[in-house]
N, C-alpha and C positions, 0 to 999 in steps of 0.2 A: 177082601183082597184089594190092595192098592193098585190103582190104574195109573200108568204113566202115559203122558201125551207128548208127542213130538211133532212139531210143525216145520215143514220145509217149504220154501217159496222160491219159484223160479219164474220170474216175469209174471204172467197172468195165471200160472198154474201153482196150486198149493196142494200138498199132501199132508194129511193129518194121520199119524200113526198112533193107534190106541193099543196099549199092551196091558191086558188085564180083563176086567169085566166091565160091561156097559150096563148100568142100572141107574135108578133114580138118584143114587148118591153121587155118581160120576157125571150125570147129565149136565149139571150147571158148569162144570169145568170144561166139558166138551163143547158146549154152546159158547162159552167164553173164548175158546180157541178159534171158533168160527167168527165171532164178533170182532176179534182182534185182527182179522185179515183185512188187507187193504181193499177198498172198493174196486181196484183194478183187477183183482183176482176174479177171473170169469170161469175157471175150471177147478173144482175142488174134488179131490179124491180122498176117500176114507180108506186107509190101509188097515184092515182088520186081521192081518196075519197073526198078530199076537193076542187077539181077542178070543178067549175060550168060551165065554158066556155072554149072552145079550138077552135082556128081557124087553118088555114093551117100551122101555125108555129108548132103546135103540131104534124102534119104529118112529118114535117122536123125533129123534135126532135126524134120521135119514129122510123123513117125509114132511117135516115141518117147513113152512114157507121161509123161516128165517135162515135155514141152512141150505135150502134148495129153492131156486127161483128161476124165472126166465132169464134173468141177468147172470146167473151163476149155475152152470151145469155141475151137478153132483153125481159122482160115480163111486163105486165101492169095489175093492179088490181084496183078495186074501180071505174070503169067507170060509170059516171052519164049519164043521158039521152042525153044531147047535145054532149058531147065528143064521146059517143058510136055511135050516129047517124052520126057524121062526119067520124069516122073510117069505119063504114059500107058503107057509100056512096063512100068513096075513094076506098074501096075494090071492090065494084060493078063496078066502072068505070075503075079501073086499077088493076085488080087482079094480074097481073104479077109484078107490082111495089109494091103494098100494100098487102102483104100477112099477113092478120090479124091473121091467126091461129098461126103464130110464136110468137105473142105477148102474147098469152094466156098460163098461166101455165098449165102443164100437158096435152098439146095437141101435137099430133104428127105432123110431117111436112106434107105439102100439098101432097096429093096422098097416104098418109100412110093408110093402111088398116090392122087391126089386123088379125092374122091367125084365121080361123074358129075353134071352139072348137070341 
């Protein structure tokens, strides 16, 4: 399946929309989309609404230091059943490596607990 990639940038925020499958055939094009972003982009959101299938290449994409770093917050939205199942399985088997909570918008870091009211 051919995957289309659309990038939109608004100031320091960028959204990359991937429509199709994320696998090792599409990984280089997805990484190139990230590499093409200005260093001023500090907030990257992967919109996976159109992604029906993701294999381990998706984990490489979402958790690799070149796409997610302290200088650039990376989040994901629009997870379908299969990509969500893959991420949850990875987090269960390697929670220290795959911190799923950091990919979700408006979620605090692991171990974060709000102060009681």
